[in-house]
N, C-alpha and C positions, 0 to 999 in steps of 0.2 A: 967167793968167786965173783959174785955180781959186783961187790964193791971194787974189786980189782979192775973191772971192765967199765968203770964209770964213764970213761971217755971213748969207749969202744962201740961195737955194733949192738950191744945188748939193748939200749933204748929203742933202736930202730926195730929190733925183733919184737919188742914189747908192743910198740904201736902197730906193727904188722899183724901180730896175733890179735890185738884188740879189734882192728878193722875187719879181720877175717871172721871173728866171732860175731860182730855186728851183721856181717853179710849173711851168716847162717841164721841169725835170729830173724832177719828179714825174710829169708826163704821159708823158714818154719812158719812165719805168720801167714804166708800165702798158701801154705799146704796144711790145713788143719787136720784132715783125716784121709784125704784121698790121694792127690798127686801134686807134683810140682807145677805151678802155673807160671810159665815163662812169658814176660811181657813182649809184645811185638815191638821190635826196634823202631825208633823214629825214622821216617823215610824222607820227609819233605822239608823244605825250608821253614814251613810253619811249625813242624814238630821240633825243629832246632830251637825255636823260641822257648818251648816248654823245657827242653833239656838245659838251656842256658839258665833259666830261672831256678831250676832245681840245683844246678851246680853252684850258683851264687849263694843260695841258702846254705848249702853244705859248707862252703868255704867260710861263711860268716860264723857258723856254729863251731868250726874247728879251729878258728883263729884265737889267739890269746897267749897268755904266759905259758912257758914250757913247764911241765910237771917235774917234781923232784924224783931222784932215783928211787926212793922208798915207794913213792906213788906208782912209778913204772913197774917196780917189782910186784906190788900188790895187783896191779892191773894185769900183768902177765899171768899170774896165777889164776885170776878170775877168768881171763880169756881162754886159757888152756882148758879149764873146767867147762866153760861154755861150749868150746869146740867139741869136746867129748860128748856132752849132752845133745848137741845138735846133730852130730853124726849118728847117735842112737835113734833120734827122732826121724832122721832121714831114712835109715834102714827100715824102721817100722812103717814109714809111709810107702816105701818101695814094695815091701812085702804085702801090704794091704792092696796096693795097685795090682800086683800080680794075682792076688786072690779074686779081684774083680774081673780079671780076664780081659781087660781092655784099657786103652789109654784115653784120657779125656782131652778135648780140644783146649788149647791155652786160653786163658781169660785175658781180654784186652785191658791193658793198664789204663786207668783213668788219667787224664792229663788236663792241665789248665785250658781255658776256653779257646786257645788259638788252634787246637787240633781239629782234624776233620771229624766232627761228631755232634751228638745231640747234647745240648747244655742242660744240666739239671738245675734244681733250685739253688744248689750250693755253688754254682758257677763253674763246675767241672764238666768235662766232656768225655764221652766214650766214642771211639771211632766207629764209623759204619764200615766194618771190615769183616771179611770171611777168611779164616785160616784154611789153606789148602793142604797142609800137612800137620803133624802133631806138634812140632816145635814152633810153628808160626813163621818160619823163614820164607815160606811160599804163601802168598796171600792175594786177595782181591779186595780193593777198597772202592767205595762209592762216595760221591759228594754231589751236592746240588746247591745252587745259590740263586737269589733273586734280588734285583735292584730296581726299585720303583721310584720314579722321579715325579714330583709335583713342582710346576714351574710358573713363574710370573716373569715375563721378559719384554723388554723394549725392542721392537723390530726395526730393521733398516728402513730408511725413508722410502715411501712409495710401495711398501709391501701390501699385498692383498692376500686374504685368507678366504678361500671359497668365494672369490670375486668381490669381497668387501674390504675396503681400506681399514687397516688395523695399525695402530701405533704401539699398543700394549696387547699382550696375549697371555693366556694361561691355559694349562692343560695338565693331565696326568698321563704318564706313559711308562712302558717297560723299557728300561735302559738295557738290562741283561737278564736273561732267564736261561740257566745252563745246567747240564748234567755231565758229570765226569766219572769215568771208571778207569782205574789203573791198578797194576800190581805185578809182582814177581810171580808169574804163573808157572814157570819151570826154573830150575837152576840156571842162572846166567841169562834168562830170557825175561824181558820186561815188555809190557803192553800198555798203551794208553789210548783211550777213545773219548772224545769230548764233543757233545752236540748241544745245540741251543738256538736261541733267537736273540736279536738285538733290535733296539730302536723301534718298537712298535708304538704308534700313536693312533689317534682316531682317523688320521689321514692315510694310514697304511691299509693294505689288503687285510680282510678278515682271515682268521685261521692261517697265520703265516707258517710256511713250511720249515720244519727243523732241518738244520744242515750241520755237517761236520766242521768243527773248528780245528780239531786235531785228530789224527789217526796215524799212529806210528808204532813200530816195533823196534826193540833195542836188544843188542847182544853184548854181554860183558866179555871183552877180549882178554884182559889181564885179571888176575885174582885180586889185585889191589884196585884202587880207584883211578889208575892212570889212563885207561883207555876203554871207552865204550863206543860202539858204532850203531847207527840206527837208520831207518828210512821210512818215508811215508809223507803225510801232510804235516809239516813241521812248524813248531814255534821256537825252534832253536835258532834264534835270530842273531845277527851281528849288530853292529853299530853301537849300542849302548845298553846300560842296565835297564833304562826305562823302556827300551824297545822289546825287552823280555818281561815286562811288568806283569805281575799277578793282579788281576782286577779285583780279587778278593781282599787284598791287603793294602790297597792304595791308601796313602795318607790324605791326599786331596780328594775332593769329590770324584774326580775322574782324571784320566791321563790327558796331557795337552794335545794329543792327536798328532802333533808334529813329531812325536817319538816313533810313529809308524809311518815313515815317509812315502811308502808305495801303497798304502792301504786302499784296497778295493780297486786298484788299477792293474798291478801285476801280481797281486796276491789275493787270497780269500780271507779277509779280515785278519790281516797281518801274518797269514800262513802261506807257504809255498811248498810244492812237491820237491823232494830231494833226499839227499843223504847227509848225515852229520856224524861228527866225532866230538867227544867231550871227555874231560878227565881233570885230575888234580895232581899237581906235583908240589907237595908241601903247601906253601902259601899261594902258589900260582894255580888259578882256575881258568880253564879255556873251553870254548865251544867254537866249532868251525863247520860250515855247511856249504854244500854245492847244490844249488836248487835250479829248478826249471820254472821260470816265472810264467804266470798266466798270460794269455794274450790280452792286451789291455782293452781293445775294442775292435769291432769288425768294420773296417773301412777299406776303400781302394787307395786313397791318398795317404801315404805314410807320414805326412806332416800335419794332417788334420787332427786336432785333439778332441777329446771328449768335451761336452758342453760346459763343464764346470772348471776347465783349465784354460785360462787366457790371461795374458798380461794386460793391465788396464791402459798401458801406454807404450810408447817407445818401439812400436813396430813388431817384427816377427819374433815369436818366442819358441823355445824348444818344446817338443812334445814327444810323448812315448811313441815308438814305432811299432805298428802292428806286425811288421814283417821282420823284426830283429832276429828272431829265431836263435837266440844265444842263451847260454847258461849264466847264472849269477853266482857270485862268490861272496860269502859273508863270514865274519868272525867277531867274537867278543872275548877279550882277555882281561883278567883282573888279578890284582894282588890283594889278598885278604889278610890284613896285618893283625887283627885281633881275633874275635871268634870266627871260626870257619863255618861258612854257610853250606847247606846241602845243595847238591846239583842232581839229585835224583829226578826232579822235575825241572823244566826250563823256567818256571815262573819265579821271578825275583820279588822279594818282600819290599813293600813300600815303607812300613813302620813296624817294628817289633813291640811297640807299646811297653817299653822298659824291660823286656824279658831277655834281651841279648845285647852284647856290646860289639859293635861292628864298625870297622873303618876300612873301606875298600877304595882302591884306585883302579880304574878300568879304562880301556880304549878299544875301539873297534872300527869296522868298515863294512860297506856293502857296495859291490860293483857289478855291473852288467855291461859287457862290451856291446857297442852298436845299438844300445837301447833307445837312444834319443835321435830324433831327426829335426831339421829346421832348414829354412831358406836363408842364405846369406844376403848381403846388400845387393848383389847382382842378380838375385833370384835363382841361384844355383842350389841344389839340394846338398846338404851336409849331414854327416852323421858323427856322433860321438858317444862315448861311454857314459852311462849313469854312474855317478860315484858319490858316496857319502862317507865321511870320516867323523870320528868323535873322540872326546876324552871326558871322563866324569869322575866324581867323588861322591861317596856315600858314607855318612856318619850317623850312627845311632848309639847314643850313650845314656844309660840309666843314671839317675842321681843317687848318691850314696847316703840316703836317709831312709828311715822307716816309712813305708808307704810312699816312697819318693816317686817323683815323676821321671821324665826322660826328655832328651832333646834329639830330634831327628832332622838331618839336613841332607839335601841332595842337590847337586849342581852338575850341569852337562853343557857342553858346547858341541854343536853340529856344523860341519861344513857340507852343504848340499849343492850338487851340480846336476841339474836336469836340463841343461842347455840354456842359451841366452834368454833372460827375462821370463823364465818359466815361473808361474805363480798359480797356486791353487787355493781357492776359497772353500772353507769347511764350515758347515752349520749342523751340529748334532741334533737329530730329530727335528729338522727344519720344517716349520709349519707353513711357510710361504708358498704361494702358487708358483709354478714353474715360470721363470722369466720375469716375475714381478719385481719391483724395486727400481727406484730412480737414481740411486747412488751407484758408484762404481763397485761398492761392496756387494751389490746384488740383493737378493731377496732374503727375508726372514732374519735369522740370527747368524748368518755366515760372515766370516771375516778372513783376511789373508792369513793362512796358517802354515803352508808348506811351499817351498820354492827355492830357486837358485839364490844362494847367498849364505849369510851367517846367522845362526840362531843359537840363543842361550836360553836355558830354562832352569829355574831353581825353585825349591820349596823348602820351607822351614817350619817345623812344628814343635810345640812344647806340650808334653803330657803333664797335666797339673797334678801335684802331689795330693795324696789322700784319695779315699774311695768312698762311694756313696751307696748306702743300702746294704742289705744282707749279702747280695751277690757280688759286691765290690765293683760297681760301675765306676767308670772314669771319664774325664773330659780331656780333650786335646784341642788346642787352638793352633791354627796354621795360616800361612800366607804362601802364595805362589805367583810366579810371574814368567812370561815369555817375552823376550826381546829379540826381534829379527830385523836384520838389514837385508832386505830383498833387492835384487838388481832391478826389478820391475817397478819399485816404488821409490819415491823421493824421500818420504819421511820414514822414520823408524817405526816399526810395528811393535806396539807395547800392549800386552794383554795381562791383566792381573786379577787375582781373586783372594778373598779372605774367608776363612770358614771355621766351623766348630764341629768336632766329632764327639758324639756321646756314645761311648762303648758300654752298652748294657751288659753284654757277655763277650767282651773283647771283640775279635773280628767275626764271631759267630752271629752277633746281633748288635747292630749299631745304627745310629741316626746321624746324618750329616746335613748341615745347613751351610750353604756357600753363597756369597755375593760375588758377582763377576762384572768386569767392565771391559768392553772391546771397542776398538776405534772404528769410525766410519770414514771411508776414503772417497775422494772425488776422482774425476776422470784424469786429472793431472798427476795422480799418484801421491797426493798430499792428504793429510788428515783433515777431514771436514769438521768432525765433531767427536765427542766422547759419549754420545747418546746411545750407547750400546750396553745398557744395564740389564742385569738379570739376577733373580733370586731362585735358588733351586734347593728343595728339600728332598733328601734321599733316605729311603728306608731299605736297609740292607740286612738280609738273612742268609746264613750260610750253615749248612749241615754237612 
C-alpha cells in the first residue's frame, strides 16, 4: 500500500509523525518525574531575536536532500512507536503530579543573551520573571539597566567650567539608570511602569529624584493582535522608528536626540500623557496616539521662548506657546517584509546582532494645532501648528556563514516645522557654565540639533564574523551621521560619529567606544570650525 502512495500524502504523514514524536521527546526531557514545564512565551522585541536565532538553526538542520520512500516508511514506524512511548510517559507524569496534590510553577526557558535576564558563564540568560498562574500566561517581569559614560571632549570657544576657561574637558557620569516592570497581570490586561534618572554629572544636584518615564495600562480589545488600547504616560510615539527607540538595544552609542523633536519641552523625556491604539494586520504594524502635551514653560508672553531656543540670525523665530491648550496627534505605521517584530512593548530594536532578519519601511507624523507662536514682519502675533513628518527604512540581515556576522542599516528623513527660523541647541550632560561661550553655538558641547527644516539621519553597522572567548563575545563597527538644513542657518549642519561595540554578553553586557565631531557656528549662521571633537566610552549593563 505504501508503494502505491509514493506520490501521495504518505510522505507528508511520515514527516508529520516524525516531528510530532520529536515534540513529545522534547516535552519528556523537560518533565523527568514531576510535571510539564511550559516555557513562558517571548513577549518583547528583544525576545523575538532569540526566537529568530532558534528558527534559523532549525531550518538549517532540516534542509537538505529529500529522503527515499523506504527511509520515510522506516521513520514512520519509529515515529509511531515513539509517540506511544511518549504518551505512556506523559500519563505517568500526570499521575505522579496528581499524587503530589499540587501543580508546580513553570520553569522559565533559558534564552540567548538578548533576553531580559541574568547572563551565566555560558552566555545564556534567564528572565527575571514571576509567573502569576500555573501555565505562565500571566506574568510580571522586571528589568534594570545602567549606562556609564567616560568622556574627553573639546568644548565650544569661550566655555567656562566653574568659572575657569576650558578648551578640553573630561568626566565620568551616568547617562541612564533605569528600572522597568511590566506584565500580563490579568487576561487581556497589561501594565508597564518605568522609573529612573538620566544625565547625572558632578555638576548636577546630589541624590537626584527618581521619576516616571512610562506608566500606562493596556487592554486587548480583539482576541488576535489587531487592536489594543491603552492610556497613561506614553512612549507610543509617532514620527519614526527612532522616535520609539529602545535605549537598551541602540547600535550607536546614543540616539541623535533629533529623533525626539519635542524632548523636555512639551514632553517628559519623550513621553506625554494620552491614549493610544496599536495592532497588526499581517505585514502592517501601526500605533496611533492622542496626547495632552506638557506646558512648555511658565511665561506671560506667548512668543517668548525658553533660554536654549533661539535662532542665531534672521530675526524673529517661532516658539512654543504656553497658552496653546491643544491636544497632539501622532502615529507611526510600518510594513514588516521579512521577520515580524513584536509590538508588546513600544521600544524598537536598534540592532539584532545577527539573530533576526528584518526589512521594514515606515512613515509617521506628529502634529499639535496652535502650538507655535511668533511675530511677523509687522510685529503682529501669529500662530501655527507644530508639525513633523517622516519616512524611514530599517534593514538587519545576518550573513549566511558559520559564526557569521550581520549588517544593520537605518535611514530616516524628518520634515520639522516649529515656526520660522526655530532652532534648538542640545548638549548632552553639558558641563559648561550657563551663558558661557563666545560662539553662536553657545556653551559646552551643544550644537544645533532640532529646528524648522529638513533632517536626515543614518547609521550603518557590521557585526564581525567569529566569536571571542568561551561566552562568544562579538565586535561590531558602525558609523552614523546627521545632516540638517535648518532655516535659521546658512550652512548645512553635519554631525558624524564612528564607533565600536564589544558585546560581552550581547545586549546584556557591552562596551562602546565612539568618536564624534560636531560643527561650531558663528553669528552669521555659517560653520566657523569643526573643532567639536569628543571621545566617549560607555559601559552598559542590562539585566
